[in-house]
N, C-alpha and C positions, 0 to 999 in steps of 0.2 A: 474597487475597494482596496484597502491596504492588506498587507500580509496577515496581520492578526485577525482582521474581520473575515478574511478568506478562509483561514484555517478553521475558525469557529463555524463558518457557514457549511463547510464540507465535513464537519464532525471529526473525522479521522483520516490521516494520510498514511498510506502504507509506507513503511520506512525500513523494510528488511534490507534493501540496498540504500546506501546513504543518499544517492542521487535522486531517488524516486519522489520524495516530497517536493523537490525543486522542479522536476519535470511535471509533476501533477499541477503545481501552481502555474507554471509556464503555460500549460494547456488551458487553464481556467480563467486567467486574468488578462485583461486587455493590455495592461502594462505590468510587468513583473521584474523587479530588481532583485536578483538573488542575494545581494548584500543585505536586504531587509530580513530575509530568513536567517542568514548568518547571525545578525544581531539578535533576532528573536531567540535563537537557540542559546546564544551566549548569555543573554539576560534571563533565560528560563521563562520567557513569556510564551514560548512554544517549547514543549518538552517531548523527548523521544523515550519511549519505554515499552516494555512488553505489556500488551493489553488485549486487544481483540484477537480471538483465535490463537492466543498464546504466541503472537508474532509482534514484531516491533511496529509501532505506529507513532506518528507525530500528532500531537493534539494541543489545543490551546490550554495554557496552564490552568485557567479557571475550570476547564472541563475535566482535568485529570483526577481530582479527588473522587468525583462521582463515578467516573468511568472505572477507576481502579477498584473502588468499593464494589461496584457491580460485578466485576470480573475476577476479583481476588479468590473466591472459592474455587473457581475453575482453574485459575493459575496455580493455586496450591496443589490441587488434585493432580494436575498434569505432571508435577514433579514428585510430590511426597508419596504418591501411589505408584510411581514408576519403579520397575524392577531394578533399574540401575541404582536408584537411591536406596531402596530397602536392602538390596544385596550387599551394599557397603556397610551394613550393620547400623544404619542411621534410622531414627524414628522421627515422628512428627514433633515429639517433645524436644529432641535435639535442635531442630530448626527454630522452634519457638523460643527456646532458652537462649540461643545464640543471636537471635534477631535484634534485641536492644543494643547489644555490643556492636553489631554491624552498623546499625543506623547511626550510632554515636561516632564510630570510626569514620563513616562516610560523610560526615558533616563537611568534609572537603573532598574533592575528587580522588578516587582510589582506583588502582588498576587491579586486575586479577592477581597478579603476583603479590601485591600488597595485602589483599584480602586472604590469599592462601597462607601468607605468613602469619596473619592474625589468627586464622583458624588453627594452625599448627601450634602457635604459642599458647592458646587457651585449651586445646584438646590434647596436646602432647604428641600428636601425630598428624600427618597430612590427611585431609578429608575433602578431596576436590569436589565430590558430589554434593557436599553441603552448600558450597558457594554456587554450584550449578543450579541447585533448587532455589536458593534465596534470591539470586539475581533475577529470577523470573517473577516471583510473586511479592517480594518485599517492595515497599514504596521507594524504589530507587529509579532515577532517570539517568540517561546517558549524558555525560559532560563532554562538550565539544573538545576534540583533540586536534583540530586543524584539517588540512587537506582540502581538496577542491569542494567538498560538500559538507564541511563542518566536522564530520566524523570519519576517522580513519579506520583501518582494519583491526586495530587493537583498542577496544573500547575502554573508557574510564567511566566510573559510576559515582553518583553523588546522591545523598538523601533528598527526596523531593520536598519542596516547601509546601506541604499540604495543609498544615494547620489542623485544628480540631475538626473531626467529622461532623458535618451538619445534617447528613442524610443517612438513614439506615440502608440496608442492602435493597429492600423492596423499592424504596424511594429512589435509590441510585439507578436501579434497572429502569424505572419509569423515566428518569431523566435521560438515560442513554437511549431509550426508545424514542423520546421526544426529539432528541438531537438527530437520531437516525432518520426519522420521518422528515425533519426539516431538510436533511441532505438528500435523501433518496426516495421519499414518498411520492405518490401513493404506493403502499406496499402491504403485503400480507404478514400475518404473524409468522408464517413459515419463512418468509424472506428475512425478517428480523432474527429469527432463530438461526438461520443458515449463516447470516453475516457475523453473528457474535459467537455461535456455537453454544448458546444457552439452551437449556431444555425447552422443548416446545411449550410445555405448560407454563413455565415462567415467562416466556416471550408473550404468549397469548394473554396471560393475566395482566402483565404490565401494559400492553397496548389497550386492553379493554378498560383498565383503570384510568389510563391517560386520556382516552377518547370517550369516556362514558357520557352519554347524552348527546354526543355529536353525531351528525349524519355520516354514514359510511358510503364510500363509492362502490359501485358494482363493477367487478372485473370480469375477465373471461369465465364463462360457465357459471356466472352468478356468484363468484367468490367475493368475499368481503375485502375491500382495500381500505386501509387506515391512512389517515393524513392529519395534519395539524390545521387549526383554523387559519384562514386567510392565505394559505399557500397557493401559489399559482401553478397551473399545469399548462404547458405550451399547447397551442393549437396544432392539429395534425400537419398543417401545411407549412409550418415554420421550418425553414431549412436548418439542418444540422451541419455545421461546417466540418470539413475534413480535419482530422487530428492524428498526431503520432503520439500515442499514449505511453505512459511509463509502465514498466513491469509491475505486475500485481496491482494495477490501478484499482482503487476501491469500487469504481463504477462497474467493473467487470465481475466483482465478487459480492455485490450488494443484494442479490436476489437468489432465491431458491430456483426460480425459473430463469436460468441464465440466457434463454433465448430472447429475453427483452433487449439484450445487447449483442450476445454471441450466438450467431445462427447455429443450430444443432449440428450441422455437418462440420462445423469448424471447431467445436468445443475441444475435442481431443487434440487438435493441432495447436491450440493456444494454451490450454490448461493441461499441463503435462502430469503424468502419473506421480511424479515425485513432488508435486506441489508448485513447481515453477509456473508462472504465468508470464508468457512472453510479451515483449513490447509490441503493441498492436497498431494497425491502421484502422481508423474509423472513417467510414464513408456513409454519409447520410445517417449517422448515428449508430451504425452497426459495424461490427468487426468484419473486415474484408481481407485482412492479411496481417503480416508482421514486418517489422523493420529491425535493422541492426546498424551500428556504425561500422564503417570500413575505412581503409586508407583512402582519403580523398573526399569522403562525404557520407551519406546515408544510403544504405541499400534497402529497398522495399520490395517485398514479395506479396503479390495478391493471390488469393486462393481461387479466384475466377477472373475472367477478363473484365477490366474496368474501362469505362469510357475515357476518351481523351480529356474531357472536362474534369473527371475525377482525378486522373493523373496530374493534370495541371494544378488542381487544388492541393494535392498531396505534395507536389514539388515545391509549391510556395511555402507550405508548412515546413518541409524538410530543409529548405534553404534558411529559414528562420531558426530552425533547430541547430543547424550547423553553426550559425553565428552565435547562438546561445551557448553551445558547448565549447566553442573555441577557446574561451578564456578560462575554462574550468577543466574539462576532461573530454576531449573529442572522441575518445574510444570508450565511452560509458557502456556498462554492461558487457564488456569484452569477454569476461570469463564465462558468459552464457552462450558464446558463439557456437559451441559444439552442437546446439540444437538445430542450427541452420541446415546442415546436410541430412539431418534425421527426419525432416518433415516428409511423411510417407506419401509418395506420389499416387499410390493406389487410392488414397482417401480424398484426393483433390477432385472436385467435380468438373474441372475444366483445366486446360493447359495453363501453366503458371507463368505469367510474365514476371521477369526480374529486371528491375531497373536501378541504376545508380542515380539517385536524385539528390538535390540539395548539395551539389558538389562544391569543392573548393574551386577557385578560379582556375581555368585552363592555363597551361604554360604557354608562353608566346610561341606562335607557329603551329599550335595544335588546335584543330577544330573538333567537330563531333565525329566520332568513329563508331560504326556499328559492327559488333562481333557476334559470333554464335558460339555458345558454350553448351555442349550436351543437348542441343536442340532448343535451348532457351534463348530468348532475345535479351541482350545486355547492351544498354546504351550508356556510354561514358562521355562526360563532357570534358 
């Protein structure tokens, strides 16, 4: 399918790092041209905004109005109830009064500096936390600023082309629930609540209203699993190909029971206490390690010994990833490299093989060399 259909199919793509939506689609589509996503961002047929869990996500433009309406109260509370906002002497009324002026001003892309100047001109003094709050819950989307992944480190914002609201909040939460199930079902109400950070009662009410009268699936221990009509569930024996997943990939965060994809022994290795979710290796549909870019290729670390067949599959994926990154950013996620030496060896269930895979072509006259580093095996091509 094309990029627009794919983004709609997976509901939301985590976009805290600009590269992540691109890597997410590269993992999911048989053929993916990143230029198509560039165009979609430029044309605002795919938009990037603060939505689920108060973090940046890329969504289909048609989904944005309902998703934003569903999440807006949570987005507002995350900022307007924050001590940093209230201690600046600001109130909810201040934000609501300034909002129409901001949306009119942002009819064309605006930077933080430009908005700060607008705030100061209207309020008579700088109020940086007013913009800090509004950029999270106002109907604003990120405007492409260039760079390898459409968005650079200094964001620009533009008013979303939402049009009049056609759904109230309850209906919007049901629409978000329907789109969630299409992407990640079968799932429980706890799963939906965990993914969105909506209250359990709201999540349960929305799913029950959405699936009223439809048969439910029975999960472990007799728990109810919700799904949408006509959705397919793969047979148990269908192989899951190896994958090198993006940081914060939505599949890893879609369920309250993370063990559906992340084995319990590995959860703290992958999902860090500060909220970082490392770029992972999937083997047979489960997280089995992490990867990072290094000079010359992709370095992959498994948390347990993998078979040669698994490594061969990961190497094929890594070589394809190296080729994909080459024209954009070969050292993607480099600022998160500090996690690599912090992976605690005491929590590893088995010795950890480290391999450099998916390498750049070897220089003339160089073959394969095997070295030992602190007792770990490192193979360099």
